[in-house]
N, CA, C and O atoms as a DFTB+ gen file, in Angstrom:
316 C
 N C O
     1  1      95.476     115.378     108.023
     2  2      96.863     115.699     108.349
     3  2      97.239     115.083     109.686
     4  3      96.430     115.003     110.610
     5  1      98.455     114.663     109.757
     6  2      98.992     114.132     111.006
     7  2     100.146     115.023     111.448
     8  3     100.836     115.623     110.623
     9  1     100.342     115.099     112.735
    10  2     101.432     115.902     113.282
    11  2     102.571     114.983     113.713
    12  3     102.367     113.996     114.419
    13  1     103.770     115.337     113.268
    14  2     104.983     114.614     113.612
    15  2     105.921     115.573     114.325
    16  3     106.025     116.743     113.956
    17  1     106.602     115.074     115.348
    18  2     107.508     115.898     116.144
    19  2     108.936     115.474     115.841
    20  3     109.283     114.297     115.944
    21  1     109.765     116.451     115.465
    22  2     111.176     116.208     115.176
    23  2     111.993     116.666     116.372
    24  3     111.853     117.795     116.840
    25  1     112.848     115.776     116.859
    26  2     113.767     116.098     117.968
    27  2     115.188     115.854     117.474
    28  3     115.565     114.725     117.163
    29  1     115.963     116.921     117.408
    30  2     117.332     116.850     116.903
    31  2     118.281     116.944     118.068
    32  3     118.468     118.020     118.637
    33  1     118.894     115.812     118.437
    34  2     119.790     115.749     119.593
    35  2     119.163     116.466     120.782
    36  3     118.046     116.140     121.183
    37  1     119.860     117.425     121.341
    38  2     119.375     118.135     122.526
    39  2     118.605     119.408     122.177
    40  3     118.187     120.141     123.073
    41  1     118.418     119.673     120.908
    42  2     117.781     120.918     120.474
    43  2     116.280     120.938     120.708
    44  3     115.699     119.979     121.215
    45  1     115.668     122.050     120.329
    46  2     114.218     122.189     120.507
    47  2     113.443     121.280     119.562
    48  3     113.953     120.862     118.522
    49  1     112.220     120.985     119.935
    50  2     111.341     120.172     119.098
    51  2     110.742     121.033     117.994
    52  3     110.552     122.238     118.157
    53  1     110.452     120.394     116.877
    54  2     109.768     121.058     115.763
    55  2     108.611     120.172     115.340
    56  3     108.792     118.976     115.114
    57  1     107.426     120.751     115.230
    58  2     106.246     120.002     114.800
    59  2     106.018     120.233     113.312
    60  3     106.139     121.355     112.819
    61  1     105.685     119.154     112.601
    62  2     105.432     119.218     111.165
    63  2     104.116     118.501     110.897
    64  3     103.901     117.385     111.369
    65  1     103.246     119.141     110.145
    66  2     101.973     118.540     109.764
    67  2     102.043     118.096     108.309
    68  3     102.183     118.921     107.407
    69  1     101.944     116.779     108.086
    70  2     101.945     116.201     106.737
    71  2     100.928     115.071     106.690
    72  3     100.353     114.696     107.712
    73  1     100.714     114.538     105.505
    74  2      99.668     113.537     105.296
    75  2     100.013     112.125     105.770
    76  3      99.122     111.365     106.149
    77  1     101.314     111.766     105.749
    78  2     101.646     110.365     106.000
    79  2     103.047     110.239     106.588
    80  3     103.815     111.200     106.623
    81  1     103.360     109.031     107.049
    82  2     104.713     108.755     107.541
    83  2     105.715     108.889     106.398
    84  3     106.829     109.367     106.610
    85  1     105.337     108.476     105.195
    86  2     106.245     108.609     104.042
    87  2     106.616     110.079     103.820
    88  3     107.781     110.391     103.572
    89  1     105.644     110.975     103.906
    90  2     105.928     112.403     103.757
    91  2     106.749     112.917     104.930
    92  3     107.610     113.780     104.754
    93  1     106.492     112.398     106.118
    94  2     107.273     112.800     107.291
    95  2     108.735     112.385     107.129
    96  3     109.635     113.117     107.538
    97  1     108.973     111.226     106.539
    98  2     110.346     110.780     106.305
    99  2     111.065     111.717     105.338
   100  3     112.219     112.078     105.571
   101  1     110.400     112.109     104.265
   102  2     111.008     113.061     103.319
   103  2     111.291     114.394     103.995
   104  3     112.365     114.969     103.816
   105  1     110.341     114.880     104.761
   106  2     110.537     116.163     105.450
   107  2     111.645     116.051     106.498
   108  3     112.378     117.015     106.716
   109  1     111.780     114.906     107.144
   110  2     112.843     114.707     108.128
   111  2     114.222     114.801     107.469
   112  3     115.149     115.370     108.044
   113  1     114.354     114.246     106.274
   114  2     115.628     114.333     105.551
   115  2     115.929     115.786     105.190
   116  3     117.063     116.239     105.347
   117  1     114.928     116.519     104.710
   118  2     115.121     117.947     104.396
   119  2     115.505     118.722     105.649
   120  3     116.443     119.519     105.633
   121  1     114.784     118.487     106.723
   122  2     115.016     119.165     108.002
   123  2     116.432     118.894     108.506
   124  3     117.136     119.816     108.918
   125  1     116.845     117.627     108.471
   126  2     118.187     117.259     108.931
   127  2     119.251     117.914     108.064
   128  3     120.275     118.368     108.574
   129  1     119.020     117.968     106.770
   130  2     119.974     118.619     105.871
   131  2     120.168     120.081     106.201
   132  3     121.294     120.578     106.212
   133  1     119.065     120.776     106.472
   134  2     119.161     122.204     106.842
   135  2     119.927     122.363     108.147
   136  3     120.765     123.256     108.267
   137  1     119.652     121.514     109.120
   138  2     120.343     121.608     110.402
   139  2     121.834     121.314     110.265
   140  3     122.662     121.975     110.892
   141  1     122.170     120.334     109.454
   142  2     123.583     120.023     109.237
   143  2     124.285     121.201     108.575
   144  3     125.389     121.569     108.978
   145  1     123.661     121.792     107.571
   146  2     124.278     122.952     106.911
   147  2     124.434     124.114     107.876
   148  3     125.447     124.813     107.851
   149  1     123.451     124.323     108.717
   150  2     123.506     125.428     109.676
   151  2     124.578     125.223     110.743
   152  3     125.059     126.194     111.328
   153  1     124.952     123.987     110.999
   154  2     125.972     123.703     112.015
   155  2     127.069     122.818     111.437
   156  3     127.515     121.868     112.080
   157  1     127.497     123.136     110.221
   158  2     128.442     122.287     109.493
   159  2     129.745     122.055     110.244
   160  3     130.236     120.927     110.284
   161  1     130.308     123.086     110.834
   162  2     131.585     122.898     111.535
   163  2     131.432     121.927     112.691
   164  3     132.274     121.051     112.890
   165  1     130.369     122.079     113.445
   166  2     130.138     121.184     114.577
   167  2     129.831     119.766     114.101
   168  3     130.255     118.795     114.728
   169  1     129.098     119.643     112.998
   170  2     128.751     118.326     112.459
   171  2     129.998     117.527     112.117
   172  3     130.088     116.350     112.469
   173  1     130.963     118.142     111.438
   174  2     132.155     117.419     111.000
   175  2     133.095     117.119     112.150
   176  3     133.940     116.233     112.027
   177  1     132.978     117.824     113.262
   178  2     133.826     117.571     114.423
   179  2     133.171     116.650     115.446
   180  3     133.830     116.198     116.382
   181  1     131.893     116.371     115.279
   182  2     131.142     115.595     116.277
   183  2     131.142     114.105     115.912
   184  3     131.527     113.707     114.813
   185  1     130.709     113.330     116.848
   186  2     130.586     111.891     116.616
   187  2     129.383     111.583     115.736
   188  3     129.288     110.480     115.196
   189  1     128.469     112.523     115.579
   190  2     127.289     112.329     114.754
   191  2     126.083     113.008     115.364
   192  3     126.122     113.485     116.498
   193  1     125.026     113.043     114.602
   194  2     123.769     113.628     115.040
   195  2     122.666     112.600     114.925
   196  3     122.775     111.632     114.172
   197  1     121.608     112.817     115.676
   198  2     120.457     111.930     115.621
   199  2     119.186     112.765     115.601
   200  3     119.034     113.693     116.395
   201  1     118.279     112.435     114.698
   202  2     116.979     113.073     114.604
   203  2     115.930     112.002     114.869
   204  3     115.816     111.031     114.121
   205  1     115.164     112.190     115.941
   206  2     114.078     111.257     116.259
   207  2     112.758     111.880     115.832
   208  3     112.551     113.084     115.982
   209  1     111.879     111.061     115.303
   210  2     110.564     111.518     114.882
   211  2     109.518     110.700     115.620
   212  3     109.521     109.470     115.587
   213  1     108.620     111.421     116.289
   214  2     107.547     110.782     117.054
   215  2     106.193     111.284     116.562
   216  3     106.101     112.258     115.816
   217  1     105.151     110.591     117.000
   218  2     103.811     111.117     116.771
   219  2     103.480     112.091     117.904
   220  3     104.316     112.339     118.773
   221  1     102.282     112.634     117.897
   222  2     101.882     113.620     118.914
   223  2     101.888     113.060     120.327
   224  3     102.039     113.803     121.297
   225  1     101.723     111.740     120.442
   226  2     101.691     111.105     121.763
   227  2     103.081     110.721     122.271
   228  3     103.219     110.197     123.376
   229  1     104.109     110.983     121.462
   230  2     105.469     110.674     121.874
   231  2     105.964     109.299     121.451
   232  3     107.061     108.893     121.834
   233  1     105.166     108.572     120.664
   234  2     105.582     107.255     120.184
   235  2     106.671     107.434     119.128
   236  3     106.445     108.103     118.120
   237  1     107.844     106.848     119.343
   238  2     108.943     106.940     118.388
   239  2     108.577     106.176     117.116
   240  3     108.249     104.990     117.163
   241  1     108.638     106.873     115.980
   242  2     108.289     106.271     114.697
   243  2     109.513     105.887     113.887
   244  3     109.556     104.809     113.294
   245  1     110.511     106.766     113.859
   246  2     111.756     106.456     113.165
   247  2     112.852     107.416     113.610
   248  3     112.588     108.457     114.210
   249  1     114.087     107.036     113.297
   250  2     115.262     107.805     113.683
   251  2     116.202     107.923     112.491
   252  3     116.435     106.955     111.767
   253  1     116.737     109.120     112.300
   254  2     117.813     109.323     111.325
   255  2     119.104     109.492     112.106
   256  3     119.171     110.296     113.036
   257  1     120.118     108.744     111.737
   258  2     121.426     108.895     112.367
   259  2     122.400     109.331     111.285
   260  3     122.515     108.685     110.243
   261  1     123.104     110.435     111.540
   262  2     123.998     111.009     110.549
   263  2     125.393     111.158     111.127
   264  3     125.578     111.674     112.229
   265  1     126.368     110.696     110.363
   266  2     127.763     110.806     110.771
   267  2     128.549     111.358     109.587
   268  3     128.465     110.834     108.476
   269  1     129.302     112.406     109.831
   270  2     130.178     112.960     108.800
   271  2     131.614     112.641     109.163
   272  3     132.055     112.913     110.280
   273  1     132.346     112.063     108.221
   274  2     133.737     111.700     108.476
   275  2     134.612     112.275     107.371
   276  3     134.434     111.957     106.196
   277  1     135.555     113.123     107.759
   278  2     136.507     113.655     106.788
   279  2     137.661     112.677     106.627
   280  3     138.123     112.087     107.604
   281  1     138.120     112.511     105.413
   282  2     139.287     111.672     105.144
   283  2     140.541     112.372     105.684
   284  3     140.570     113.601     105.747
   285  1     141.563     111.626     106.071
   286  2     142.782     112.247     106.584
   287  2     143.373     113.311     105.659
   288  3     143.895     114.316     106.140
   289  1     143.302     113.112     104.358
   290  2     143.874     114.072     103.405
   291  2     143.184     115.427     103.496
   292  3     143.849     116.460     103.418
   293  1     141.883     115.443     103.658
   294  2     141.165     116.715     103.732
   295  2     141.370     117.393     105.086
   296  3     141.338     118.620     105.178
   297  1     141.577     116.614     106.113
   298  2     141.822     117.192     107.436
   299  2     143.066     118.065     107.430
   300  3     143.098     119.101     108.093
   301  1     144.081     117.662     106.695
   302  2     145.328     118.428     106.627
   303  2     145.143     119.756     105.929
   304  3     145.757     120.751     106.316
   305  1     144.289     119.791     104.886
   306  2     144.132     121.012     104.097
   307  2     143.049     121.931     104.603
   308  3     143.075     123.124     104.297
   309  1     142.100     121.430     105.362
   310  2     140.970     122.259     105.778
   311  2     141.185     122.953     107.111
   312  3     140.342     123.754     107.515
   313  1     142.255     122.685     107.797
   314  2     142.462     123.292     109.114
   315  2     143.503     124.356     109.064
   316  3     143.805     124.974     110.085
């Protein structure tokens, strides 16, 4: 098992133990999805979120960048 560290913007770090970088990428997508759902209002009003994934030594392995953009038509009805 390898340990991967997830850093979501300015939030706390989360450590995940999985077998490979491929599994870490899948878990990062799941993790980001949960965080977006938990902060949906802020997500749609923000410029975007970033999730960085490093190894235990702090080496950056990959980054997920997420941007949610509402169309003008939905902005009128959702506020």
